[in-house]
PDB file of N, CA, C and O in Angstrom, chain B, residues numbered from 101:
ATOM      1  N   MET B 101      73.933 307.454  86.451  1.00  0.00           N
ATOM      2  CA  MET B 101      72.503 307.370  86.628  1.00  0.00           C
ATOM      3  C   MET B 101      71.978 306.017  86.169  1.00  0.00           C
ATOM      4  O   MET B 101      71.111 305.418  86.807  1.00  0.00           O
ATOM      5  N   ARG B 102      72.512 305.556  85.068  1.00  0.00           N
ATOM      6  CA  ARG B 102      72.054 304.274  84.533  1.00  0.00           C
ATOM      7  C   ARG B 102      72.310 303.138  85.524  1.00  0.00           C
ATOM      8  O   ARG B 102      71.439 302.299  85.755  1.00  0.00           O
ATOM      9  N   VAL B 103      73.498 303.117  86.102  1.00  0.00           N
ATOM     10  CA  VAL B 103      73.837 302.066  87.060  1.00  0.00           C
ATOM     11  C   VAL B 103      72.897 302.129  88.260  1.00  0.00           C
ATOM     12  O   VAL B 103      72.393 301.101  88.712  1.00  0.00           O
ATOM     13  N   TRP B 104      72.662 303.338  88.777  1.00  0.00           N
ATOM     14  CA  TRP B 104      71.737 303.485  89.904  1.00  0.00           C
ATOM     15  C   TRP B 104      70.365 302.956  89.526  1.00  0.00           C
ATOM     16  O   TRP B 104      69.734 302.238  90.302  1.00  0.00           O
ATOM     17  N   TRP B 105      69.900 303.313  88.324  1.00  0.00           N
ATOM     18  CA  TRP B 105      68.576 302.879  87.875  1.00  0.00           C
ATOM     19  C   TRP B 105      68.498 301.357  87.850  1.00  0.00           C
ATOM     20  O   TRP B 105      67.542 300.773  88.362  1.00  0.00           O
ATOM     21  N   LEU B 106      69.489 300.721  87.263  1.00  0.00           N
ATOM     22  CA  LEU B 106      69.481 299.261  87.167  1.00  0.00           C
ATOM     23  C   LEU B 106      69.506 298.601  88.540  1.00  0.00           C
ATOM     24  O   LEU B 106      68.904 297.545  88.733  1.00  0.00           O
ATOM     25  N   GLU B 107      70.189 299.207  89.481  1.00  0.00           N
ATOM     26  CA  GLU B 107      70.289 298.628  90.825  1.00  0.00           C
ATOM     27  C   GLU B 107      69.055 298.886  91.688  1.00  0.00           C
ATOM     28  O   GLU B 107      68.783 298.123  92.615  1.00  0.00           O
ATOM     29  N   ASN B 108      68.302 299.954  91.398  1.00  0.00           N
ATOM     30  CA  ASN B 108      67.226 300.385  92.290  1.00  0.00           C
ATOM     31  C   ASN B 108      65.821 300.347  91.703  1.00  0.00           C
ATOM     32  O   ASN B 108      64.853 300.540  92.438  1.00  0.00           O
ATOM     33  N   ARG B 109      65.684 300.112  90.445  1.00  0.00           N
ATOM     34  CA  ARG B 109      64.358 300.100  89.806  1.00  0.00           C
ATOM     35  C   ARG B 109      64.046 298.719  89.258  1.00  0.00           C
ATOM     36  O   ARG B 109      63.981 298.511  88.046  1.00  0.00           O
ATOM     37  N   ASP B 110      63.854 297.780  90.173  1.00  0.00           N
ATOM     38  CA  ASP B 110      63.666 296.391  89.776  1.00  0.00           C
ATOM     39  C   ASP B 110      62.369 296.128  89.014  1.00  0.00           C
ATOM     40  O   ASP B 110      62.276 295.122  88.310  1.00  0.00           O
ATOM     41  N   LYS B 111      61.371 296.994  89.131  1.00  0.00           N
ATOM     42  CA  LYS B 111      60.107 296.780  88.416  1.00  0.00           C
ATOM     43  C   LYS B 111      60.176 297.221  86.956  1.00  0.00           C
ATOM     44  O   LYS B 111      59.381 296.775  86.128  1.00  0.00           O
ATOM     45  N   ALA B 112      61.127 298.093  86.645  1.00  0.00           N
ATOM     46  CA  ALA B 112      61.285 298.559  85.264  1.00  0.00           C
ATOM     47  C   ALA B 112      62.766 298.827  84.979  1.00  0.00           C
ATOM     48  O   ALA B 112      63.151 299.958  84.679  1.00  0.00           O
ATOM     49  N   PRO B 113      63.590 297.787  85.073  1.00  0.00           N
ATOM     50  CA  PRO B 113      65.024 298.019  84.934  1.00  0.00           C
ATOM     51  C   PRO B 113      65.442 298.545  83.567  1.00  0.00           C
ATOM     52  O   PRO B 113      66.461 299.227  83.461  1.00  0.00           O
ATOM     53  N   SER B 114      64.694 298.250  82.537  1.00  0.00           N
ATOM     54  CA  SER B 114      65.087 298.696  81.196  1.00  0.00           C
ATOM     55  C   SER B 114      64.494 300.051  80.822  1.00  0.00           C
ATOM     56  O   SER B 114      64.810 300.579  79.756  1.00  0.00           O
ATOM     57  N   ALA B 115      63.651 300.622  81.664  1.00  0.00           N
ATOM     58  CA  ALA B 115      62.949 301.871  81.319  1.00  0.00           C
ATOM     59  C   ALA B 115      63.913 303.010  81.006  1.00  0.00           C
ATOM     60  O   ALA B 115      63.686 303.765  80.061  1.00  0.00           O
ATOM     61  N   PHE B 116      64.976 303.144  81.778  1.00  0.00           N
ATOM     62  CA  PHE B 116      65.935 304.225  81.556  1.00  0.00           C
ATOM     63  C   PHE B 116      66.541 304.105  80.162  1.00  0.00           C
ATOM     64  O   PHE B 116      66.557 305.076  79.406  1.00  0.00           O
ATOM     65  N   ASP B 117      67.038 302.920  79.821  1.00  0.00           N
ATOM     66  CA  ASP B 117      67.656 302.707  78.515  1.00  0.00           C
ATOM     67  C   ASP B 117      66.657 302.881  77.376  1.00  0.00           C
ATOM     68  O   ASP B 117      66.959 303.532  76.376  1.00  0.00           O
ATOM     69  N   VAL B 118      65.484 302.308  77.526  1.00  0.00           N
ATOM     70  CA  VAL B 118      64.470 302.375  76.465  1.00  0.00           C
ATOM     71  C   VAL B 118      64.046 303.814  76.213  1.00  0.00           C
ATOM     72  O   VAL B 118      63.992 304.251  75.063  1.00  0.00           O
ATOM     73  N   ASP B 119      63.746 304.553  77.269  1.00  0.00           N
ATOM     74  CA  ASP B 119      63.267 305.927  77.097  1.00  0.00           C
ATOM     75  C   ASP B 119      64.356 306.847  76.559  1.00  0.00           C
ATOM     76  O   ASP B 119      64.093 307.689  75.701  1.00  0.00           O
ATOM     77  N   LEU B 120      65.563 306.689  77.055  1.00  0.00           N
ATOM     78  CA  LEU B 120      66.659 307.521  76.574  1.00  0.00           C
ATOM     79  C   LEU B 120      67.012 307.171  75.124  1.00  0.00           C
ATOM     80  O   LEU B 120      67.249 308.067  74.313  1.00  0.00           O
ATOM     81  N   ASP B 121      67.047 305.890  74.796  1.00  0.00           N
ATOM     82  CA  ASP B 121      67.311 305.474  73.414  1.00  0.00           C
ATOM     83  C   ASP B 121      66.252 306.005  72.461  1.00  0.00           C
ATOM     84  O   ASP B 121      66.572 306.443  71.356  1.00  0.00           O
ATOM     85  N   SER B 122      64.994 305.968  72.882  1.00  0.00           N
ATOM     86  CA  SER B 122      63.911 306.488  72.051  1.00  0.00           C
ATOM     87  C   SER B 122      64.100 307.980  71.782  1.00  0.00           C
ATOM     88  O   SER B 122      63.931 308.442  70.654  1.00  0.00           O
ATOM     89  N   LEU B 123      64.447 308.716  72.814  1.00  0.00           N
ATOM     90  CA  LEU B 123      64.692 310.143  72.641  1.00  0.00           C
ATOM     91  C   LEU B 123      65.876 310.382  71.703  1.00  0.00           C
ATOM     92  O   LEU B 123      65.804 311.243  70.826  1.00  0.00           O
ATOM     93  N   LEU B 124      66.947 309.639  71.876  1.00  0.00           N
ATOM     94  CA  LEU B 124      68.121 309.830  71.029  1.00  0.00           C
ATOM     95  C   LEU B 124      67.800 309.553  69.563  1.00  0.00           C
ATOM     96  O   LEU B 124      68.331 310.227  68.680  1.00  0.00           O
ATOM     97  N   LEU B 125      66.946 308.580  69.292  1.00  0.00           N
ATOM     98  CA  LEU B 125      66.523 308.330  67.912  1.00  0.00           C
ATOM     99  C   LEU B 125      65.739 309.515  67.347  1.00  0.00           C
ATOM    100  O   LEU B 125      65.919 309.887  66.188  1.00  0.00           O
ATOM    101  N   GLN B 126      64.873 310.101  68.168  1.00  0.00           N
ATOM    102  CA  GLN B 126      64.135 311.298  67.732  1.00  0.00           C
ATOM    103  C   GLN B 126      65.095 312.447  67.456  1.00  0.00           C
ATOM    104  O   GLN B 126      64.925 313.189  66.487  1.00  0.00           O
ATOM    105  N   LEU B 127      66.098 312.591  68.307  1.00  0.00           N
ATOM    106  CA  LEU B 127      67.070 313.665  68.129  1.00  0.00           C
ATOM    107  C   LEU B 127      67.909 313.454  66.871  1.00  0.00           C
ATOM    108  O   LEU B 127      68.298 314.425  66.222  1.00  0.00           O
ATOM    109  N   GLU B 128      68.192 312.209  66.520  1.00  0.00           N
ATOM    110  CA  GLU B 128      68.918 311.928  65.288  1.00  0.00           C
ATOM    111  C   GLU B 128      68.081 312.296  64.068  1.00  0.00           C
ATOM    112  O   GLU B 128      68.605 312.790  63.069  1.00  0.00           O
ATOM    113  N   ASP B 129      66.786 312.054  64.158  1.00  0.00           N
ATOM    114  CA  ASP B 129      65.897 312.245  63.015  1.00  0.00           C
ATOM    115  C   ASP B 129      65.501 313.702  62.812  1.00  0.00           C
ATOM    116  O   ASP B 129      65.717 314.247  61.730  1.00  0.00           O
ATOM    117  N   ARG B 130      64.932 314.338  63.817  1.00  0.00           N
ATOM    118  CA  ARG B 130      64.417 315.713  63.704  1.00  0.00           C
ATOM    119  C   ARG B 130      64.600 316.463  65.006  1.00  0.00           C
ATOM    120  O   ARG B 130      63.616 316.732  65.696  1.00  0.00           O
ATOM    121  N   PRO B 131      65.821 316.809  65.365  1.00  0.00           N
ATOM    122  CA  PRO B 131      66.063 317.428  66.677  1.00  0.00           C
ATOM    123  C   PRO B 131      65.346 318.757  66.873  1.00  0.00           C
ATOM    124  O   PRO B 131      65.007 319.112  68.002  1.00  0.00           O
ATOM    125  N   GLU B 132      65.111 319.492  65.803  1.00  0.00           N
ATOM    126  CA  GLU B 132      64.448 320.793  65.930  1.00  0.00           C
ATOM    127  C   GLU B 132      62.988 320.675  66.356  1.00  0.00           C
ATOM    128  O   GLU B 132      62.379 321.662  66.768  1.00  0.00           O
ATOM    129  N   LEU B 133      62.429 319.479  66.260  1.00  0.00           N
ATOM    130  CA  LEU B 133      61.032 319.263  66.645  1.00  0.00           C
ATOM    131  C   LEU B 133      60.889 318.687  68.048  1.00  0.00           C
ATOM    132  O   LEU B 133      59.773 318.484  68.527  1.00  0.00           O
ATOM    133  N   VAL B 134      61.998 318.427  68.699  1.00  0.00           N
ATOM    134  CA  VAL B 134      61.976 317.760  70.004  1.00  0.00           C
ATOM    135  C   VAL B 134      62.168 318.787  71.116  1.00  0.00           C
ATOM    136  O   VAL B 134      63.037 319.654  71.028  1.00  0.00           O
ATOM    137  N   GLY B 135      61.361 318.685  72.151  1.00  0.00           N
ATOM    138  CA  GLY B 135      61.524 319.515  73.333  1.00  0.00           C
ATOM    139  C   GLY B 135      61.101 320.959  73.136  1.00  0.00           C
ATOM    140  O   GLY B 135      60.564 321.341  72.096  1.00  0.00           O
ATOM    141  N   ARG B 136      61.359 321.741  74.161  1.00  0.00           N
ATOM    142  CA  ARG B 136      61.020 323.170  74.175  1.00  0.00           C
ATOM    143  C   ARG B 136      62.223 323.972  74.617  1.00  0.00           C
ATOM    144  O   ARG B 136      63.038 323.492  75.405  1.00  0.00           O
ATOM    145  N   PRO B 137      62.343 325.198  74.113  1.00  0.00           N
ATOM    146  CA  PRO B 137      63.454 326.046  74.552  1.00  0.00           C
ATOM    147  C   PRO B 137      63.371 326.353  76.046  1.00  0.00           C
ATOM    148  O   PRO B 137      62.284 326.498  76.604  1.00  0.00           O
ATOM    149  N   VAL B 138      64.528 326.447  76.677  1.00  0.00           N
ATOM    150  CA  VAL B 138      64.634 326.813  78.085  1.00  0.00           C
ATOM    151  C   VAL B 138      64.569 328.335  78.174  1.00  0.00           C
ATOM    152  O   VAL B 138      65.260 329.033  77.432  1.00  0.00           O
ATOM    153  N   GLU B 139      63.755 328.839  79.066  1.00  0.00           N
ATOM    154  CA  GLU B 139      63.524 330.284  79.174  1.00  0.00           C
ATOM    155  C   GLU B 139      64.824 331.070  79.383  1.00  0.00           C
ATOM    156  O   GLU B 139      65.021 332.112  78.759  1.00  0.00           O
ATOM    157  N   GLN B 140      65.708 330.578  80.255  1.00  0.00           N
ATOM    158  CA  GLN B 140      66.936 331.304  80.574  1.00  0.00           C
ATOM    159  C   GLN B 140      67.924 331.324  79.409  1.00  0.00           C
ATOM    160  O   GLN B 140      68.758 332.225  79.319  1.00  0.00           O
ATOM    161  N   ASP B 141      67.837 330.340  78.520  1.00  0.00           N
ATOM    162  CA  ASP B 141      68.749 330.247  77.378  1.00  0.00           C
ATOM    163  C   ASP B 141      68.029 329.526  76.247  1.00  0.00           C
ATOM    164  O   ASP B 141      68.063 328.297  76.188  1.00  0.00           O
ATOM    165  N   PRO B 142      67.376 330.263  75.347  1.00  0.00           N
ATOM    166  CA  PRO B 142      66.586 329.638  74.280  1.00  0.00           C
ATOM    167  C   PRO B 142      67.391 328.758  73.320  1.00  0.00           C
ATOM    168  O   PRO B 142      66.799 328.008  72.543  1.00  0.00           O
ATOM    169  N   SER B 143      68.723 328.831  73.356  1.00  0.00           N
ATOM    170  CA  SER B 143      69.511 327.940  72.502  1.00  0.00           C
ATOM    171  C   SER B 143      69.553 326.521  73.084  1.00  0.00           C
ATOM    172  O   SER B 143      69.946 325.574  72.404  1.00  0.00           O
ATOM    173  N   VAL B 144      69.145 326.392  74.342  1.00  0.00           N
ATOM    174  CA  VAL B 144      69.079 325.092  75.013  1.00  0.00           C
ATOM    175  C   VAL B 144      67.617 324.642  75.009  1.00  0.00           C
ATOM    176  O   VAL B 144      66.704 325.418  75.292  1.00  0.00           O
ATOM    177  N   ARG B 145      67.427 323.367  74.679  1.00  0.00           N
ATOM    178  CA  ARG B 145      66.077 322.795  74.685  1.00  0.00           C
ATOM    179  C   ARG B 145      66.024 321.699  75.740  1.00  0.00           C
ATOM    180  O   ARG B 145      67.050 321.145  76.136  1.00  0.00           O
ATOM    181  N   ARG B 146      64.802 321.395  76.191  1.00  0.00           N
ATOM    182  CA  ARG B 146      64.653 320.295  77.136  1.00  0.00           C
ATOM    183  C   ARG B 146      63.402 319.503  76.805  1.00  0.00           C
ATOM    184  O   ARG B 146      62.431 320.019  76.251  1.00  0.00           O
ATOM    185  N   VAL B 147      63.460 318.247  77.161  1.00  0.00           N
ATOM    186  CA  VAL B 147      62.320 317.350  76.989  1.00  0.00           C
ATOM    187  C   VAL B 147      62.193 316.527  78.275  1.00  0.00           C
ATOM    188  O   VAL B 147      63.190 316.150  78.892  1.00  0.00           O
ATOM    189  N   TYR B 148      60.950 316.261  78.659  1.00  0.00           N
ATOM    190  CA  TYR B 148      60.686 315.498  79.878  1.00  0.00           C
ATOM    191  C   TYR B 148      60.348 314.060  79.506  1.00  0.00           C
ATOM    192  O   TYR B 148      59.441 313.809  78.713  1.00  0.00           O
ATOM    193  N   LEU B 149      61.078 313.133  80.079  1.00  0.00           N
ATOM    194  CA  LEU B 149      60.790 311.714  79.897  1.00  0.00           C
ATOM    195  C   LEU B 149      59.920 311.269  81.071  1.00  0.00           C
ATOM    196  O   LEU B 149      60.413 310.950  82.153  1.00  0.00           O
ATOM    197  N   ARG B 150      58.634 311.258  80.826  1.00  0.00           N
ATOM    198  CA  ARG B 150      57.639 311.086  81.882  1.00  0.00           C
ATOM    199  C   ARG B 150      57.808 309.799  82.689  1.00  0.00           C
ATOM    200  O   ARG B 150      57.742 309.828  83.918  1.00  0.00           O
ATOM    201  N   ARG B 151      58.021 308.699  82.024  1.00  0.00           N
ATOM    202  CA  ARG B 151      58.067 307.424  82.744  1.00  0.00           C
ATOM    203  C   ARG B 151      59.231 307.369  83.737  1.00  0.00           C
ATOM    204  O   ARG B 151      59.079 306.857  84.846  1.00  0.00           O
ATOM    205  N   ILE B 152      60.387 307.892  83.340  1.00  0.00           N
ATOM    206  CA  ILE B 152      61.536 307.832  84.246  1.00  0.00           C
ATOM    207  C   ILE B 152      61.723 309.133  85.025  1.00  0.00           C
ATOM    208  O   ILE B 152      62.569 309.217  85.915  1.00  0.00           O
ATOM    209  N   ARG B 153      60.923 310.148  84.682  1.00  0.00           N
ATOM    210  CA  ARG B 153      60.874 311.419  85.401  1.00  0.00           C
ATOM    211  C   ARG B 153      62.185 312.204  85.329  1.00  0.00           C
ATOM    212  O   ARG B 153      62.600 312.827  86.305  1.00  0.00           O
ATOM    213  N   TYR B 154      62.816 312.164  84.182  1.00  0.00           N
ATOM    214  CA  TYR B 154      64.028 312.952  83.950  1.00  0.00           C
ATOM    215  C   TYR B 154      63.792 313.960  82.840  1.00  0.00           C
ATOM    216  O   TYR B 154      63.086 313.686  81.869  1.00  0.00           O
ATOM    217  N   PHE B 155      64.399 315.142  83.002  1.00  0.00           N
ATOM    218  CA  PHE B 155      64.499 316.107  81.921  1.00  0.00           C
ATOM    219  C   PHE B 155      65.826 315.860  81.214  1.00  0.00           C
ATOM    220  O   PHE B 155      66.838 315.579  81.857  1.00  0.00           O
ATOM    221  N   VAL B 156      65.816 315.964  79.898  1.00  0.00           N
ATOM    222  CA  VAL B 156      67.046 315.898  79.116  1.00  0.00           C
ATOM    223  C   VAL B 156      67.231 317.269  78.486  1.00  0.00           C
ATOM    224  O   VAL B 156      66.360 317.753  77.762  1.00  0.00           O
ATOM    225  N   TYR B 157      68.366 317.888  78.764  1.00  0.00           N
ATOM    226  CA  TYR B 157      68.697 319.201  78.215  1.00  0.00           C
ATOM    227  C   TYR B 157      69.688 318.998  77.083  1.00  0.00           C
ATOM    228  O   TYR B 157      70.658 318.254  77.225  1.00  0.00           O
ATOM    229  N   PHE B 158      69.444 319.657  75.962  1.00  0.00           N
ATOM    230  CA  PHE B 158      70.340 319.503  74.825  1.00  0.00           C
ATOM    231  C   PHE B 158      70.402 320.794  74.027  1.00  0.00           C
ATOM    232  O   PHE B 158      69.578 321.694  74.189  1.00  0.00           O
ATOM    233  N   GLN B 159      71.401 320.857  73.164  1.00  0.00           N
ATOM    234  CA  GLN B 159      71.619 322.034  72.335  1.00  0.00           C
ATOM    235  C   GLN B 159      72.002 321.563  70.941  1.00  0.00           C
ATOM    236  O   GLN B 159      72.709 320.569  70.781  1.00  0.00           O
ATOM    237  N   LEU B 160      71.531 322.281  69.947  1.00  0.00           N
ATOM    238  CA  LEU B 160      71.893 321.975  68.563  1.00  0.00           C
ATOM    239  C   LEU B 160      73.066 322.852  68.170  1.00  0.00           C
ATOM    240  O   LEU B 160      73.068 324.060  68.407  1.00  0.00           O
ATOM    241  N   ASP B 161      74.053 322.231  67.571  1.00  0.00           N
ATOM    242  CA  ASP B 161      75.223 322.956  67.076  1.00  0.00           C
ATOM    243  C   ASP B 161      75.444 322.495  65.648  1.00  0.00           C
ATOM    244  O   ASP B 161      76.218 321.571  65.396  1.00  0.00           O
ATOM    245  N   GLY B 162      74.755 323.148  64.708  1.00  0.00           N
ATOM    246  CA  GLY B 162      74.771 322.686  63.323  1.00  0.00           C
ATOM    247  C   GLY B 162      74.050 321.351  63.241  1.00  0.00           C
ATOM    248  O   GLY B 162      72.883 321.239  63.615  1.00  0.00           O
ATOM    249  N   ASP B 163      74.757 320.339  62.748  1.00  0.00           N
ATOM    250  CA  ASP B 163      74.187 318.996  62.647  1.00  0.00           C
ATOM    251  C   ASP B 163      74.445 318.144  63.890  1.00  0.00           C
ATOM    252  O   ASP B 163      74.086 316.967  63.927  1.00  0.00           O
ATOM    253  N   VAL B 164      75.058 318.733  64.891  1.00  0.00           N
ATOM    254  CA  VAL B 164      75.427 317.990  66.098  1.00  0.00           C
ATOM    255  C   VAL B 164      74.451 318.313  67.221  1.00  0.00           C
ATOM    256  O   VAL B 164      74.129 319.474  67.471  1.00  0.00           O
ATOM    257  N   VAL B 165      73.991 317.267  67.888  1.00  0.00           N
ATOM    258  CA  VAL B 165      73.158 317.427  69.083  1.00  0.00           C
ATOM    259  C   VAL B 165      74.042 317.172  70.288  1.00  0.00           C
ATOM    260  O   VAL B 165      74.630 316.098  70.416  1.00  0.00           O
ATOM    261  N   GLN B 166      74.139 318.153  71.169  1.00  0.00           N
ATOM    262  CA  GLN B 166      74.922 318.013  72.393  1.00  0.00           C
ATOM    263  C   GLN B 166      73.962 317.817  73.562  1.00  0.00           C
ATOM    264  O   GLN B 166      73.186 318.715  73.889  1.00  0.00           O
ATOM    265  N   VAL B 167      74.013 316.660  74.182  1.00  0.00           N
ATOM    266  CA  VAL B 167      73.229 316.439  75.398  1.00  0.00           C
ATOM    267  C   VAL B 167      74.015 317.077  76.532  1.00  0.00           C
ATOM    268  O   VAL B 167      75.158 316.709  76.803  1.00  0.00           O
ATOM    269  N   LEU B 168      73.379 318.043  77.192  1.00  0.00           N
ATOM    270  CA  LEU B 168      74.047 318.830  78.223  1.00  0.00           C
ATOM    271  C   LEU B 168      73.831 318.298  79.624  1.00  0.00           C
ATOM    272  O   LEU B 168      74.727 318.370  80.465  1.00  0.00           O
ATOM    273  N   ALA B 169      72.635 317.759  79.883  1.00  0.00           N
ATOM    274  CA  ALA B 169      72.343 317.322  81.253  1.00  0.00           C
ATOM    275  C   ALA B 169      71.136 316.408  81.289  1.00  0.00           C
ATOM    276  O   ALA B 169      70.232 316.500  80.459  1.00  0.00           O
ATOM    277  N   LEU B 170      71.144 315.523  82.274  1.00  0.00           N
ATOM    278  CA  LEU B 170      69.962 314.758  82.671  1.00  0.00           C
ATOM    279  C   LEU B 170      69.619 315.269  84.062  1.00  0.00           C
ATOM    280  O   LEU B 170      70.484 315.312  84.936  1.00  0.00           O
ATOM    281  N   TRP B 171      68.379 315.652  84.273  1.00  0.00           N
ATOM    282  CA  TRP B 171      67.996 316.308  85.524  1.00  0.00           C
ATOM    283  C   TRP B 171      66.699 315.686  86.019  1.00  0.00           C
ATOM    284  O   TRP B 171      65.682 315.731  85.326  1.00  0.00           O
ATOM    285  N   HIS B 172      66.729 315.108  87.206  1.00  0.00           N
ATOM    286  CA  HIS B 172      65.514 314.470  87.712  1.00  0.00           C
ATOM    287  C   HIS B 172      64.439 315.507  87.990  1.00  0.00           C
ATOM    288  O   HIS B 172      64.726 316.583  88.516  1.00  0.00           O
ATOM    289  N   GLY B 173      63.218 315.187  87.641  1.00  0.00           N
ATOM    290  CA  GLY B 173      62.096 316.102  87.781  1.00  0.00           C
ATOM    291  C   GLY B 173      61.796 316.530  89.202  1.00  0.00           C
ATOM    292  O   GLY B 173      61.129 317.543  89.409  1.00  0.00           O
ATOM    293  N   SER B 174      62.272 315.784  90.186  1.00  0.00           N
ATOM    294  CA  SER B 174      62.005 316.151  91.584  1.00  0.00           C
ATOM    295  C   SER B 174      63.004 317.178  92.117  1.00  0.00           C
ATOM    296  O   SER B 174      62.806 317.726  93.201  1.00  0.00           O
ATOM    297  N   ARG B 175      64.064 317.440  91.372  1.00  0.00           N
ATOM    298  CA  ARG B 175      65.067 318.409  91.827  1.00  0.00           C
ATOM    299  C   ARG B 175      64.572 319.824  91.606  1.00  0.00           C
ATOM    300  O   ARG B 175      63.884 320.108  90.625  1.00  0.00           O
ATOM    301  N   ASP B 176      64.924 320.700  92.514  1.00  0.00           N
ATOM    302  CA  ASP B 176      64.575 322.110  92.371  1.00  0.00           C
ATOM    303  C   ASP B 176      65.463 322.749  91.312  1.00  0.00           C
ATOM    304  O   ASP B 176      66.602 322.334  91.099  1.00  0.00           O
ATOM    305  N   GLY B 177      64.923 323.758  90.659  1.00  0.00           N
ATOM    306  CA  GLY B 177      65.706 324.536  89.710  1.00  0.00           C
ATOM    307  C   GLY B 177      66.025 323.764  88.452  1.00  0.00           C
ATOM    308  O   GLY B 177      65.367 322.782  88.109  1.00  0.00           O
ATOM    309  N   GLU B 178      67.052 324.235  87.777  1.00  0.00           N
ATOM    310  CA  GLU B 178      67.505 323.617  86.551  1.00  0.00           C
ATOM    311  C   GLU B 178      69.022 323.499  86.587  1.00  0.00           C
ATOM    312  O   GLU B 178      69.686 324.237  87.314  1.00  0.00           O
ATOM    313  N   PRO B 179      69.572 322.574  85.804  1.00  0.00           N
ATOM    314  CA  PRO B 179      71.031 322.445  85.798  1.00  0.00           C
ATOM    315  C   PRO B 179      71.677 323.657  85.149  1.00  0.00           C
ATOM    316  O   PRO B 179      71.022 324.373  84.392  1.00  0.00           O
ATOM    317  N   PRO B 180      72.936 323.895  85.429  1.00  0.00           N
ATOM    318  CA  PRO B 180      73.629 324.969  84.741  1.00  0.00           C
ATOM    319  C   PRO B 180      73.817 324.599  83.274  1.00  0.00           C
ATOM    320  O   PRO B 180      74.584 323.690  82.958  1.00  0.00           O
ATOM    321  N   THR B 181      73.129 325.290  82.386  1.00  0.00           N
ATOM    322  CA  THR B 181      73.194 324.956  80.965  1.00  0.00           C
ATOM    323  C   THR B 181      73.492 326.171  80.106  1.00  0.00           C
ATOM    324  O   THR B 181      73.200 326.160  78.911  1.00  0.00           O
ATOM    325  N   GLY B 182      74.062 327.211  80.681  1.00  0.00           N
ATOM    326  CA  GLY B 182      74.348 328.425  79.924  1.00  0.00           C
ATOM    327  C   GLY B 182      75.269 328.177  78.752  1.00  0.00           C
ATOM    328  O   GLY B 182      76.005 327.190  78.733  1.00  0.00           O
ATOM    329  N   SER B 183      75.233 329.061  77.777  1.00  0.00           N
ATOM    330  CA  SER B 183      76.028 328.904  76.570  1.00  0.00           C
ATOM    331  C   SER B 183      77.519 329.111  76.806  1.00  0.00           C
ATOM    332  O   SER B 183      78.308 328.947  75.876  1.00  0.00           O
ATOM    333  N   SER B 184      77.919 329.458  77.990  1.00  0.00           N
ATOM    334  CA  SER B 184      79.326 329.768  78.264  1.00  0.00           C
ATOM    335  C   SER B 184      80.165 328.529  78.537  1.00  0.00           C
ATOM    336  O   SER B 184      81.274 328.666  79.054  1.00  0.00           O
ATOM    337  N   ARG B 185      79.704 327.349  78.224  1.00  0.00           N
ATOM    338  CA  ARG B 185      80.455 326.124  78.460  1.00  0.00           C
ATOM    339  C   ARG B 185      81.710 326.118  77.643  1.00  0.00           C
ATOM    340  O   ARG B 185      82.482 325.162  77.706  1.00  0.00           O
TER     341      ARG B 185
END
């Protein structure tokens, strides 16, 4: 996704990196305060990065944050994020 963004978003080539890095810093600091639980699986949370229009799905496993998926906001449905991974 990053490579596609850099090749196709010439007006804001750094937006993907900046927005994702900002989110990752928030997740390092206070992951329990970031995003909202996903209805189908409340152990999975998601946050919408408005400028780049991606949802980031993640799960907390103790002190570890697992990023499960990046999902563009224009796509129908949600990525498969069930706990059975």
